[in-house]
N, CA, C and O atoms as a Tripos MOL2 file, in Angstrom:
@<TRIPOS>MOLECULE
protein
  276   275    69     0     0
PROTEIN
NO_CHARGES

@<TRIPOS>ATOM
      1 N           0.9100   -1.3240   -0.0600 N.3       1 ASP1
      2 CA          0.0950    0.0700   -0.0580 C.3       1 ASP1
      3 C           0.9370    1.2780   -0.0690 C.2       1 ASP1
      4 O           0.7930    2.2060   -0.8640 O.2       1 ASP1
      5 N           1.9040    1.2080    0.9430 N.am      2 ALA2
      6 CA          2.6560    2.4940    0.8850 C.3       2 ALA2
      7 C           3.5340    2.6430   -0.3900 C.2       2 ALA2
      8 O           3.8690    3.7530   -0.8030 O.2       2 ALA2
      9 N           3.8230    1.7090   -0.8780 N.am      3 LEU3
     10 CA          4.6000    1.8070   -2.2140 C.3       3 LEU3
     11 C           3.6920    2.0940   -3.5320 C.2       3 LEU3
     12 O           4.1960    2.3850   -4.6170 O.2       3 LEU3
     13 N           2.5290    1.9980   -3.3470 N.am      4 ASP4
     14 CA          1.4750    2.5420   -4.3750 C.3       4 ASP4
     15 C           1.0490    3.8420   -4.2990 C.2       4 ASP4
     16 O          -0.1210    4.1390   -4.5420 O.2       4 ASP4
     17 N           2.0130    4.7790   -3.9360 N.am      5 GLY5
     18 CA          2.0030    6.2110   -3.8810 C.3       5 GLY5
     19 C           1.5900    6.6080   -2.4570 C.2       5 GLY5
     20 O           1.2680    7.7930   -2.3720 O.2       5 GLY5
     21 N           1.5250    5.9360   -1.3700 N.am      6 GLY6
     22 CA          1.3180    6.3280   -0.0130 C.3       6 GLY6
     23 C           2.4990    6.9480    0.5950 C.2       6 GLY6
     24 O           2.2980    7.5340    1.6590 O.2       6 GLY6
     25 N           3.7270    6.9330    0.1130 N.am      7 TRP7
     26 CA          4.8010    7.3730    0.6470 C.3       7 TRP7
     27 C           5.4180    8.4560   -0.3540 C.2       7 TRP7
     28 O           5.5000    8.2170   -1.5590 O.2       7 TRP7
     29 N           5.8020    9.5350    0.1510 N.am      8 ASN8
     30 CA          6.6900   10.4470   -0.7730 C.3       8 ASN8
     31 C           7.8480   10.8810    0.0820 C.2       8 ASN8
     32 O           7.9480   10.5520    1.2640 O.2       8 ASN8
     33 N           8.7090   11.6220   -0.5470 N.am      9 VAL9
     34 CA         10.0390   12.0190    0.0290 C.3       9 VAL9
     35 C           9.6620   12.7010    1.4260 C.2       9 VAL9
     36 O          10.3420   12.4040    2.4080 O.2       9 VAL9
     37 N           8.6790   13.5370    1.5430 N.am     10 ARG10
     38 CA          8.3880   14.3910    2.6760 C.3      10 ARG10
     39 C           7.9250   13.3850    3.8600 C.2      10 ARG10
     40 O           8.3710   13.3790    5.0080 O.2      10 ARG10
     41 N           6.9540   12.5600    3.3330 N.am     11 SER11
     42 CA          6.4310   11.5220    4.5230 C.3      11 SER11
     43 C           7.5110   10.6880    4.9950 C.2      11 SER11
     44 O           7.6770   10.5460    6.2070 O.2      11 SER11
     45 N           8.3190   10.0780    4.0820 N.am     12 MET12
     46 CA          9.5700    9.2250    4.4650 C.3      12 MET12
     47 C          10.4780    9.9670    5.3650 C.2      12 MET12
     48 O          10.9840    9.4280    6.3490 O.2      12 MET12
     49 N          10.6700   11.1000    5.0650 N.am     13 SER13
     50 CA         11.6620   12.1210    5.8900 C.3      13 SER13
     51 C          11.0400   12.1390    7.2020 C.2      13 SER13
     52 O          11.6700   11.8170    8.2100 O.2      13 SER13
     53 N           9.6890   12.5480    7.2250 N.am     14 SER14
     54 CA          9.1310   12.7480    8.5020 C.3      14 SER14
     55 C           9.1130   11.5510    9.4420 C.2      14 SER14
     56 O           9.4350   11.6070   10.6290 O.2      14 SER14
     57 N           8.6810   10.3990    8.7580 N.am     15 TYR15
     58 CA          8.8540    9.1070    9.4190 C.3      15 TYR15
     59 C          10.2270    8.7780    9.9300 C.2      15 TYR15
     60 O          10.3810    8.2460   11.0290 O.2      15 TYR15
     61 N          11.2210    9.0920    9.1390 N.am     16 ALA16
     62 CA         12.6010    8.7960    9.7130 C.3      16 ALA16
     63 C          12.9220    9.5460   10.8550 C.2      16 ALA16
     64 O          13.4770    9.0240   11.8220 O.2      16 ALA16
     65 N          12.5530   10.9600   10.8050 N.am     17 LYS17
     66 CA         12.8480   11.8510   11.7950 C.3      17 LYS17
     67 C          12.1520   11.4090   13.1190 C.2      17 LYS17
     68 O          12.7300   11.6460   14.1790 O.2      17 LYS17
     69 N          10.9420   10.7800   13.1180 N.am     18 GLY18
     70 CA         10.2420   10.3250   14.2010 C.3      18 GLY18
     71 C          11.0690    9.1850   14.8620 C.2      18 GLY18
     72 O          11.3090    9.1760   16.0700 O.2      18 GLY18
     73 N          11.4640    8.2790   14.0470 N.am     19 LEU19
     74 CA         12.4020    7.0840   14.4170 C.3      19 LEU19
     75 C          13.5260    7.6100   15.2010 C.2      19 LEU19
     76 O          13.8460    7.1920   16.3140 O.2      19 LEU19
     77 N          14.0770    8.5100   14.5800 N.am     20 GLU20
     78 CA         15.3790    9.1320   15.2360 C.3      20 GLU20
     79 C          15.2630    9.6800   16.5990 C.2      20 GLU20
     80 O          16.0980    9.4900   17.4830 O.2      20 GLU20
     81 N          14.0160   10.4740   16.7390 N.am     21 GLU21
     82 CA         13.7070   11.1140   17.8800 C.3      21 GLU21
     83 C          13.4540    9.9170   19.0280 C.2      21 GLU21
     84 O          14.0490    9.9290   20.1060 O.2      21 GLU21
     85 N          12.5480    8.9460   18.6690 N.am     22 LYS22
     86 CA         12.3300    7.7520   19.3250 C.3      22 LYS22
     87 C          13.6010    7.0360   20.0140 C.2      22 LYS22
     88 O          13.6800    6.6990   21.1950 O.2      22 LYS22
     89 N          14.6310    6.8730   18.9520 N.am     23 LEU23
     90 CA         15.9120    6.3510   19.2520 C.3      23 LEU23
     91 C          16.6360    7.1640   20.4660 C.2      23 LEU23
     92 O          17.1440    6.6230   21.4480 O.2      23 LEU23
     93 N          16.5860    8.6070   20.2040 N.am     24 ALA24
     94 CA         17.2420    9.5230   21.2240 C.3      24 ALA24
     95 C          16.7400    9.4180   22.6760 C.2      24 ALA24
     96 O          17.4560    9.5010   23.6730 O.2      24 ALA24
     97 N          15.3800    9.2190   22.6540 N.am     25 VAL25
     98 CA         14.5240    9.1470   23.7600 C.3      25 VAL25
     99 C          14.9850    7.7080   24.5600 C.2      25 VAL25
    100 O          15.1350    7.6230   25.7790 O.2      25 VAL25
    101 N          15.1550    6.7090   23.6740 N.am     26 ALA26
    102 CA         15.4710    5.2710   24.2990 C.3      26 ALA26
    103 C          16.9030    5.2580   24.7690 C.2      26 ALA26
    104 O          17.2450    4.5240   25.6950 O.2      26 ALA26
    105 N          17.7440    6.0570   24.1480 N.am     27 ARG27
    106 CA         19.1040    6.0790   24.7150 C.3      27 ARG27
    107 C          19.2480    6.7610   25.9610 C.2      27 ARG27
    108 O          20.0920    6.3910   26.7760 O.2      27 ARG27
    109 N          18.3670    7.8820   26.2030 N.am     28 VAL28
    110 CA         18.4530    8.5800   27.3520 C.3      28 VAL28
    111 C          17.8400    7.7390   28.4120 C.2      28 VAL28
    112 O          18.4220    7.6290   29.4910 O.2      28 VAL28
    113 N          16.6920    7.1280   28.1870 N.am     29 LEU29
    114 CA         16.1290    6.2950   29.2150 C.3      29 LEU29
    115 C          17.0100    5.1840   29.4600 C.2      29 LEU29
    116 O          17.2310    4.9350   30.6450 O.2      29 LEU29
    117 N          17.5890    4.4250   28.5370 N.am     30 LEU30
    118 CA         18.7390    3.4620   28.8780 C.3      30 LEU30
    119 C          19.8780    3.8530   29.7160 C.2      30 LEU30
    120 O          20.3550    3.0660   30.5340 O.2      30 LEU30
    121 N          20.3160    5.0010   29.5480 N.am     31 ALA31
    122 CA         21.5380    5.6770   30.2350 C.3      31 ALA31
    123 C          21.0980    5.7550   31.6620 C.2      31 ALA31
    124 O          21.8220    5.3740   32.5810 O.2      31 ALA31
    125 N          19.8520    6.2740   31.8450 N.am     32 GLU32
    126 CA         19.2610    6.6170   33.2670 C.3      32 GLU32
    127 C          19.0560    5.2130   33.8150 C.2      32 GLU32
    128 O          19.3320    5.0650   35.0060 O.2      32 GLU32
    129 N          18.6260    4.1860   33.1530 N.am     33 ALA33
    130 CA         18.4690    2.8760   33.6570 C.3      33 ALA33
    131 C          19.6550    2.0320   34.1830 C.2      33 ALA33
    132 O          19.5110    1.1070   34.9830 O.2      33 ALA33
    133 N          20.9330    2.4600   33.6260 N.am     34 VAL34
    134 CA         22.0520    1.7150   33.8970 C.3      34 VAL34
    135 C          22.8990    2.5510   34.8670 C.2      34 VAL34
    136 O          23.9730    2.1130   35.2790 O.2      34 VAL34
    137 N          22.3890    3.8380   35.2630 N.am     35 LYS35
    138 CA         23.2700    4.6090   35.9350 C.3      35 LYS35
    139 C          23.3760    4.0160   37.3690 C.2      35 LYS35
    140 O          24.5160    3.7820   37.7700 O.2      35 LYS35
    141 N          22.3820    3.7600   38.1470 N.am     36 PRO36
    142 CA         22.7210    3.1120   39.4890 C.3      36 PRO36
    143 C          23.7750    1.9870   39.3120 C.2      36 PRO36
    144 O          24.7090    1.8890   40.1080 O.2      36 PRO36
    145 N          23.6190    1.1200   38.2400 N.am     37 HIS37
    146 CA         24.5930   -0.0190   38.2120 C.3      37 HIS37
    147 C          26.0430    0.7330   37.9210 C.2      37 HIS37
    148 O          27.0650    0.3880   38.5140 O.2      37 HIS37
    149 N          26.0220    1.5390   37.1790 N.am     38 ASN38
    150 CA         27.4070    2.0640   36.9820 C.3      38 ASN38
    151 C          28.0250    2.7940   38.2370 C.2      38 ASN38
    152 O          29.2260    2.7120   38.4960 O.2      38 ASN38
    153 N          27.0700    3.5610   39.0490 N.am     39 ASP39
    154 CA         27.6370    4.0810   40.2650 C.3      39 ASP39
    155 C          28.0070    2.8790   41.2590 C.2      39 ASP39
    156 O          28.9810    3.0110   42.0010 O.2      39 ASP39
    157 N          27.3150    1.8220   41.2790 N.am     40 HIS40
    158 CA         27.6540    0.6960   42.1730 C.3      40 HIS40
    159 C          28.8150   -0.0100   41.6680 C.2      40 HIS40
    160 O          29.4780   -0.5780   42.5360 O.2      40 HIS40
    161 N          29.2280   -0.1120   40.4470 N.am     41 VAL41
    162 CA         30.4810   -0.7070   39.9680 C.3      41 VAL41
    163 C          31.7010    0.1750   40.3940 C.2      41 VAL41
    164 O          32.7250   -0.2590   40.9210 O.2      41 VAL41
    165 N          31.4280    1.5070   40.0770 N.am     42 LYS42
    166 CA         32.5330    2.3680   40.5600 C.3      42 LYS42
    167 C          32.7920    2.5310   41.9940 C.2      42 LYS42
    168 O          33.9310    2.7530   42.4040 O.2      42 LYS42
    169 N          31.6650    2.4180   42.8580 N.am     43 ALA43
    170 CA         31.9180    2.3060   44.1770 C.3      43 ALA43
    171 C          32.6410    1.1650   44.6400 C.2      43 ALA43
    172 O          33.4510    1.3530   45.5480 O.2      43 ALA43
    173 N          32.4620   -0.2200   44.0840 N.am     44 LEU44
    174 CA         33.0440   -1.4290   44.3130 C.3      44 LEU44
    175 C          34.5520   -1.3590   43.8610 C.2      44 LEU44
    176 O          35.4760   -1.7950   44.5480 O.2      44 LEU44
    177 N          34.6970   -0.7610   42.6270 N.am     45 GLN45
    178 CA         36.1430   -0.5840   42.0870 C.3      45 GLN45
    179 C          36.9780    0.1640   43.0530 C.2      45 GLN45
    180 O          38.1480   -0.1230   43.3060 O.2      45 GLN45
    181 N          36.2480    1.2340   43.6290 N.am     46 ALA46
    182 CA         37.0340    2.2660   44.5430 C.3      46 ALA46
    183 C          37.5370    1.5890   45.7660 C.2      46 ALA46
    184 O          38.4530    2.0920   46.4160 O.2      46 ALA46
    185 N          36.9620    0.4440   46.1130 N.am     47 THR47
    186 CA         37.2360   -0.2600   47.2310 C.3      47 THR47
    187 C          38.2560   -1.3450   47.0060 C.2      47 THR47
    188 O          38.7500   -1.9700   47.9460 O.2      47 THR47
    189 N          38.5760   -1.5690   45.6860 N.am     48 GLY48
    190 CA         39.3890   -2.6660   45.3600 C.3      48 GLY48
    191 C          38.7110   -4.0110   44.9290 C.2      48 GLY48
    192 O          39.3370   -5.0010   44.5510 O.2      48 GLY48
    193 N          37.3680   -3.9180   45.0350 N.am     49 GLU49
    194 CA         36.5980   -5.1810   44.7890 C.3      49 GLU49
    195 C          36.2510   -5.3850   43.3660 C.2      49 GLU49
    196 O          36.1340   -4.4350   42.5920 O.2      49 GLU49
    197 N          36.0900   -6.5890   43.0230 N.am     50 GLN50
    198 CA         35.7920   -6.8020   41.4540 C.3      50 GLN50
    199 C          34.2940   -7.0830   41.4250 C.2      50 GLN50
    200 O          33.7730   -8.1090   41.8630 O.2      50 GLN50
    201 N          33.6320   -6.0090   40.8340 N.am     51 PRO51
    202 CA         32.1610   -6.1820   40.6330 C.3      51 PRO51
    203 C          31.7520   -7.1590   39.5740 C.2      51 PRO51
    204 O          32.3530   -7.2980   38.5080 O.2      51 PRO51
    205 N          30.7320   -7.7970   39.9270 N.am     52 ALA52
    206 CA         29.7630   -8.5960   38.9200 C.3      52 ALA52
    207 C          29.0430   -7.5910   37.9210 C.2      52 ALA52
    208 O          28.2210   -6.7310   38.2340 O.2      52 ALA52
    209 N          29.5150   -7.8750   36.6870 N.am     53 ILE53
    210 CA         28.7830   -6.8440   35.6900 C.3      53 ILE53
    211 C          27.8230   -7.8410   34.8620 C.2      53 ILE53
    212 O          28.2320   -8.8810   34.3460 O.2      53 ILE53
    213 N          26.4880   -7.3830   34.8050 N.am     54 SER54
    214 CA         25.3970   -7.9620   34.1390 C.3      54 SER54
    215 C          25.8250   -8.0000   32.6690 C.2      54 SER54
    216 O          26.4020   -7.0220   32.1940 O.2      54 SER54
    217 N          25.5290   -9.2530   31.8120 N.am     55 PRO55
    218 CA         25.7370   -9.2830   30.3890 C.3      55 PRO55
    219 C          24.7750   -8.1080   29.7690 C.2      55 PRO55
    220 O          25.0950   -7.3340   28.8670 O.2      55 PRO55
    221 N          23.5770   -8.1530   30.4310 N.am     56 LEU56
    222 CA         22.6960   -6.9400   29.8000 C.3      56 LEU56
    223 C          23.2490   -5.5490   29.8990 C.2      56 LEU56
    224 O          23.0560   -4.6630   29.0660 O.2      56 LEU56
    225 N          23.9040   -5.4510   30.9160 N.am     57 TYR57
    226 CA         24.3750   -4.0960   31.2760 C.3      57 TYR57
    227 C          25.5610   -3.9250   30.1580 C.2      57 TYR57
    228 O          25.7380   -2.8080   29.6720 O.2      57 TYR57
    229 N          26.3360   -4.9830   29.7690 N.am     58 ILE58
    230 CA         27.4600   -4.7460   28.7820 C.3      58 ILE58
    231 C          26.8090   -4.3710   27.3980 C.2      58 ILE58
    232 O          27.3130   -3.5320   26.6510 O.2      58 ILE58
    233 N          25.6140   -5.0750   27.1050 N.am     59 GLN59
    234 CA         24.9000   -4.8310   25.8290 C.3      59 GLN59
    235 C          24.3030   -3.4470   25.7760 C.2      59 GLN59
    236 O          24.2390   -2.8020   24.7290 O.2      59 GLN59
    237 N          23.8700   -3.0140   26.9420 N.am     60 ILE60
    238 CA         23.1420   -1.7290   26.7980 C.3      60 ILE60
    239 C          24.3400   -0.6340   26.6170 C.2      60 ILE60
    240 O          24.2280    0.2940   25.8160 O.2      60 ILE60
    241 N          25.4410   -0.8150   27.3940 N.am     61 ASN61
    242 CA         26.5320    0.1940   27.1370 C.3      61 ASN61
    243 C          26.9070    0.2060   25.8270 C.2      61 ASN61
    244 O          26.9750    1.3050   25.2770 O.2      61 ASN61
    245 N          27.2100   -0.9490   25.1020 N.am     62 SER62
    246 CA         27.5960   -1.0130   23.8830 C.3      62 SER62
    247 C          26.7420   -0.4700   22.9450 C.2      62 SER62
    248 O          27.2190    0.0770   21.9500 O.2      62 SER62
    249 N          25.2480   -0.5570   23.1580 N.am     63 PHE63
    250 CA         24.3150    0.0840   22.3750 C.3      63 PHE63
    251 C          24.4520    1.8020   22.4750 C.2      63 PHE63
    252 O          24.4900    2.5480   21.4970 O.2      63 PHE63
    253 N          24.5050    2.1540   23.6720 N.am     64 LEU64
    254 CA         24.6380    3.5660   24.0150 C.3      64 LEU64
    255 C          26.1050    4.1160   23.3910 C.2      64 LEU64
    256 O          26.1860    5.3320   23.2190 O.2      64 LEU64
    257 N          27.0520    3.4380   23.1090 N.am     65 LYS65
    258 CA         28.2540    3.9820   22.6320 C.3      65 LYS65
    259 C          28.0960    3.8220   21.0650 C.2      65 LYS65
    260 O          28.8240    4.5250   20.3650 O.2      65 LYS65
    261 N          27.3840    3.1290   20.5780 N.am     66 GLY66
    262 CA         27.2180    2.7540   19.1520 C.3      66 GLY66
    263 C          26.4430    3.9710   18.3290 C.2      66 GLY66
    264 O          26.1930    5.0640   18.8370 O.2      66 GLY66
    265 N          26.1860    3.6780   17.2850 N.am     67 GLY67
    266 CA         25.4180    4.7310   16.3480 C.3      67 GLY67
    267 C          23.9580    4.3060   16.3530 C.2      67 GLY67
    268 O          23.4770    3.5600   17.2060 O.2      67 GLY67
    269 N          23.3140    4.8200   15.3680 N.am     68 ALA68
    270 CA         21.9130    4.5580   15.3350 C.3      68 ALA68
    271 C          21.5040    3.3310   14.6680 C.2      68 ALA68
    272 O          20.4220    3.1970   14.0970 O.2      68 ALA68
    273 N          22.4650    2.3850   14.7660 N.am     69 THR69
    274 CA         22.0350    0.9590   13.9810 C.3      69 THR69
    275 C          21.4950    0.1080   14.8600 C.2      69 THR69
    276 O          21.1100   -1.0010   14.4890 O.2      69 THR69
@<TRIPOS>BOND
     1     1     2 1
     2     2     3 1
     3     3     4 2
     4     3     5 am
     5     5     6 1
     6     6     7 1
     7     7     8 2
     8     7     9 am
     9     9    10 1
    10    10    11 1
    11    11    12 2
    12    11    13 am
    13    13    14 1
    14    14    15 1
    15    15    16 2
    16    15    17 am
    17    17    18 1
    18    18    19 1
    19    19    20 2
    20    19    21 am
    21    21    22 1
    22    22    23 1
    23    23    24 2
    24    23    25 am
    25    25    26 1
    26    26    27 1
    27    27    28 2
    28    27    29 am
    29    29    30 1
    30    30    31 1
    31    31    32 2
    32    31    33 am
    33    33    34 1
    34    34    35 1
    35    35    36 2
    36    35    37 am
    37    37    38 1
    38    38    39 1
    39    39    40 2
    40    39    41 am
    41    41    42 1
    42    42    43 1
    43    43    44 2
    44    43    45 am
    45    45    46 1
    46    46    47 1
    47    47    48 2
    48    47    49 am
    49    49    50 1
    50    50    51 1
    51    51    52 2
    52    51    53 am
    53    53    54 1
    54    54    55 1
    55    55    56 2
    56    55    57 am
    57    57    58 1
    58    58    59 1
    59    59    60 2
    60    59    61 am
    61    61    62 1
    62    62    63 1
    63    63    64 2
    64    63    65 am
    65    65    66 1
    66    66    67 1
    67    67    68 2
    68    67    69 am
    69    69    70 1
    70    70    71 1
    71    71    72 2
    72    71    73 am
    73    73    74 1
    74    74    75 1
    75    75    76 2
    76    75    77 am
    77    77    78 1
    78    78    79 1
    79    79    80 2
    80    79    81 am
    81    81    82 1
    82    82    83 1
    83    83    84 2
    84    83    85 am
    85    85    86 1
    86    86    87 1
    87    87    88 2
    88    87    89 am
    89    89    90 1
    90    90    91 1
    91    91    92 2
    92    91    93 am
    93    93    94 1
    94    94    95 1
    95    95    96 2
    96    95    97 am
    97    97    98 1
    98    98    99 1
    99    99   100 2
   100    99   101 am
   101   101   102 1
   102   102   103 1
   103   103   104 2
   104   103   105 am
   105   105   106 1
   106   106   107 1
   107   107   108 2
   108   107   109 am
   109   109   110 1
   110   110   111 1
   111   111   112 2
   112   111   113 am
   113   113   114 1
   114   114   115 1
   115   115   116 2
   116   115   117 am
   117   117   118 1
   118   118   119 1
   119   119   120 2
   120   119   121 am
   121   121   122 1
   122   122   123 1
   123   123   124 2
   124   123   125 am
   125   125   126 1
   126   126   127 1
   127   127   128 2
   128   127   129 am
   129   129   130 1
   130   130   131 1
   131   131   132 2
   132   131   133 am
   133   133   134 1
   134   134   135 1
   135   135   136 2
   136   135   137 am
   137   137   138 1
   138   138   139 1
   139   139   140 2
   140   139   141 am
   141   141   142 1
   142   142   143 1
   143   143   144 2
   144   143   145 am
   145   145   146 1
   146   146   147 1
   147   147   148 2
   148   147   149 am
   149   149   150 1
   150   150   151 1
   151   151   152 2
   152   151   153 am
   153   153   154 1
   154   154   155 1
   155   155   156 2
   156   155   157 am
   157   157   158 1
   158   158   159 1
   159   159   160 2
   160   159   161 am
   161   161   162 1
   162   162   163 1
   163   163   164 2
   164   163   165 am
   165   165   166 1
   166   166   167 1
   167   167   168 2
   168   167   169 am
   169   169   170 1
   170   170   171 1
   171   171   172 2
   172   171   173 am
   173   173   174 1
   174   174   175 1
   175   175   176 2
   176   175   177 am
   177   177   178 1
   178   178   179 1
   179   179   180 2
   180   179   181 am
   181   181   182 1
   182   182   183 1
   183   183   184 2
   184   183   185 am
   185   185   186 1
   186   186   187 1
   187   187   188 2
   188   187   189 am
   189   189   190 1
   190   190   191 1
   191   191   192 2
   192   191   193 am
   193   193   194 1
   194   194   195 1
   195   195   196 2
   196   195   197 am
   197   197   198 1
   198   198   199 1
   199   199   200 2
   200   199   201 am
   201   201   202 1
   202   202   203 1
   203   203   204 2
   204   203   205 am
   205   205   206 1
   206   206   207 1
   207   207   208 2
   208   207   209 am
   209   209   210 1
   210   210   211 1
   211   211   212 2
   212   211   213 am
   213   213   214 1
   214   214   215 1
   215   215   216 2
   216   215   217 am
   217   217   218 1
   218   218   219 1
   219   219   220 2
   220   219   221 am
   221   221   222 1
   222   222   223 1
   223   223   224 2
   224   223   225 am
   225   225   226 1
   226   226   227 1
   227   227   228 2
   228   227   229 am
   229   229   230 1
   230   230   231 1
   231   231   232 2
   232   231   233 am
   233   233   234 1
   234   234   235 1
   235   235   236 2
   236   235   237 am
   237   237   238 1
   238   238   239 1
   239   239   240 2
   240   239   241 am
   241   241   242 1
   242   242   243 1
   243   243   244 2
   244   243   245 am
   245   245   246 1
   246   246   247 1
   247   247   248 2
   248   247   249 am
   249   249   250 1
   250   250   251 1
   251   251   252 2
   252   251   253 am
   253   253   254 1
   254   254   255 1
   255   255   256 2
   256   255   257 am
   257   257   258 1
   258   258   259 1
   259   259   260 2
   260   259   261 am
   261   261   262 1
   262   262   263 1
   263   263   264 2
   264   263   265 am
   265   265   266 1
   266   266   267 1
   267   267   268 2
   268   267   269 am
   269   269   270 1
   270   270   271 1
   271   271   272 2
   272   271   273 am
   273   273   274 1
   274   274   275 1
   275   275   276 2
@<TRIPOS>SUBSTRUCTURE
     1 ASP1         2 RESIDUE 1 A ASP
     2 ALA2         6 RESIDUE 1 A ALA
     3 LEU3        10 RESIDUE 1 A LEU
     4 ASP4        14 RESIDUE 1 A ASP
     5 GLY5        18 RESIDUE 1 A GLY
     6 GLY6        22 RESIDUE 1 A GLY
     7 TRP7        26 RESIDUE 1 A TRP
     8 ASN8        30 RESIDUE 1 A ASN
     9 VAL9        34 RESIDUE 1 A VAL
    10 ARG10       38 RESIDUE 1 A ARG
    11 SER11       42 RESIDUE 1 A SER
    12 MET12       46 RESIDUE 1 A MET
    13 SER13       50 RESIDUE 1 A SER
    14 SER14       54 RESIDUE 1 A SER
    15 TYR15       58 RESIDUE 1 A TYR
    16 ALA16       62 RESIDUE 1 A ALA
    17 LYS17       66 RESIDUE 1 A LYS
    18 GLY18       70 RESIDUE 1 A GLY
    19 LEU19       74 RESIDUE 1 A LEU
    20 GLU20       78 RESIDUE 1 A GLU
    21 GLU21       82 RESIDUE 1 A GLU
    22 LYS22       86 RESIDUE 1 A LYS
    23 LEU23       90 RESIDUE 1 A LEU
    24 ALA24       94 RESIDUE 1 A ALA
    25 VAL25       98 RESIDUE 1 A VAL
    26 ALA26      102 RESIDUE 1 A ALA
    27 ARG27      106 RESIDUE 1 A ARG
    28 VAL28      110 RESIDUE 1 A VAL
    29 LEU29      114 RESIDUE 1 A LEU
    30 LEU30      118 RESIDUE 1 A LEU
    31 ALA31      122 RESIDUE 1 A ALA
    32 GLU32      126 RESIDUE 1 A GLU
    33 ALA33      130 RESIDUE 1 A ALA
    34 VAL34      134 RESIDUE 1 A VAL
    35 LYS35      138 RESIDUE 1 A LYS
    36 PRO36      142 RESIDUE 1 A PRO
    37 HIS37      146 RESIDUE 1 A HIS
    38 ASN38      150 RESIDUE 1 A ASN
    39 ASP39      154 RESIDUE 1 A ASP
    40 HIS40      158 RESIDUE 1 A HIS
    41 VAL41      162 RESIDUE 1 A VAL
    42 LYS42      166 RESIDUE 1 A LYS
    43 ALA43      170 RESIDUE 1 A ALA
    44 LEU44      174 RESIDUE 1 A LEU
    45 GLN45      178 RESIDUE 1 A GLN
    46 ALA46      182 RESIDUE 1 A ALA
    47 THR47      186 RESIDUE 1 A THR
    48 GLY48      190 RESIDUE 1 A GLY
    49 GLU49      194 RESIDUE 1 A GLU
    50 GLN50      198 RESIDUE 1 A GLN
    51 PRO51      202 RESIDUE 1 A PRO
    52 ALA52      206 RESIDUE 1 A ALA
    53 ILE53      210 RESIDUE 1 A ILE
    54 SER54      214 RESIDUE 1 A SER
    55 PRO55      218 RESIDUE 1 A PRO
    56 LEU56      222 RESIDUE 1 A LEU
    57 TYR57      226 RESIDUE 1 A TYR
    58 ILE58      230 RESIDUE 1 A ILE
    59 GLN59      234 RESIDUE 1 A GLN
    60 ILE60      238 RESIDUE 1 A ILE
    61 ASN61      242 RESIDUE 1 A ASN
    62 SER62      246 RESIDUE 1 A SER
    63 PHE63      250 RESIDUE 1 A PHE
    64 LEU64      254 RESIDUE 1 A LEU
    65 LYS65      258 RESIDUE 1 A LYS
    66 GLY66      262 RESIDUE 1 A GLY
    67 GLY67      266 RESIDUE 1 A GLY
    68 ALA68      270 RESIDUE 1 A ALA
    69 THR69      274 RESIDUE 1 A THR
């Protein structure tokens, strides 16, 4: 349906911009979600302890450092 004339450059651009905005919000929310873990890890490292790091935390941090893919 979209390929039968439902999309044009303007609507595609608007849709892409909306996705970029949602991605930006997701990045902010994820950064806030992992902040307590970051603080906990830093506190443990300051005492010389080796903190346990969640694999999900590693994946989220990787996502946050990456691009929009």
